[in-house]
N, C-alpha and C positions, 0 to 999 in steps of 0.2 A: 464603316471603315473609311479612313481618309484616303483620298486619291494621292498618288505619288507623282511628283513632277521632278524631272531632272533639269538642273540649271547648269549650262555649259558656257563659261566665260573665262578668259585669261585674267580678267581684272577681279581681284579678291573683293574689292569694294562693291563692284556691280553685283557679284554673286551674293554678297551679304545683303545688299538692299533688296534684291529680288527675293532672296530666301526669307527675309523678315516679313515682307509683304505677303508671300505665299503662306508661310507658317501662321501668320496672323489671321489668314482667311481659312485656316483649318487643313491646309495641305501638308503632306509629308514631302520633304525635299531631299534630293540627292544632288550633291555639288560635284562638278568636274571642271578642271582647269583648261582643258582643250579637247579636241575630238578624240584623240587616242585615249585619254583618261576616261572620257565618257564611255567609249566602247568597252574598255576594260571593266567598267563598273556595271555594265549591262550583263548581269549574270543569270538572267532567266526570271527575275522578279517582274511583276506587272508594273509598267511605267505608263501612266495615262497621258503624259504630255512631255515633250522635250522643248525647253526654251534655250536657244543657242545663239551665241554671238557669231558673226561671220568671220571677222579677222582675228585669227588666233595662231600661235606658233604650233608646230608639230602636225596639226591637222585642222584646217579651217572649217567653218560651219557648213559650207556648201558640200564639201567632201564628206563631212559627217552625215549630212542628210542622205547622200547617195549610199554610204556604207550602211546606215540604219535600214534603208529601204531594201537592202540585199539580205538582211537578217530575218529568217523566217518568223521568229518570235516578235519582232518589233516592226515589221514592214508596214503595219497598219497604225502604228503609233503616230499621232499628229505631232508635227514639229513647227514651232513658231520661232522665227528669227528675231533677235533683239540686238540691234546694231546701230552704229552711226551711219552706215551706208544707206543712202536714200535714192541712189541712182536707179533708173528703170532697168538698166542692163543687169545690175546685181539682183534686183528684185525678180527679174525674169529668170535668171540663172537659178535662184532659190526655188522659184515656182516649178521650173523644169525638173529640178532635182527631187521635188516632192514636198517642199515647205508649204504649210497651209496658211500661214499668216506672217506679217512683217510689221514689227513695231520699231520705230526709230528712237534712239537715245538722243537727248535725255528724255525720259518718259516719266509720267505721273503714275504712281502705284495704282490708283483707281482704273486708269486706262489698261494697265497690265492685267489687273484682276478681271476686268470685263472681258478682255480677249481670252484669258485663260479659261474663264467660265464657259465660253462658247466652244472651246476645243477639248477640254479635259473631260 
């Protein structure tokens, strides 16, 4: 059975690129447009990995990480940040919140798939 990955980004084009790469590698994908949308779509199904942007409206990625870690069913789900943010302070905030990996945009799909394979 395919592993399920949630892709959270306010950019539809980024979600599409990431989804195409993941689906091409055999993963099932759930898309969400921001942190609130992501939490609303976490309805108890197994999610093997969350790939989230940092800067989004409604709920940013760091807040999403903190919220997911409070959820009994998803607190051990690995989260990878996929963002334009490359500053050490943001990376540290993500790590402190519970993010397991940090990939900076623009990214190459093979780099994304390599990171996903290690986490999912």
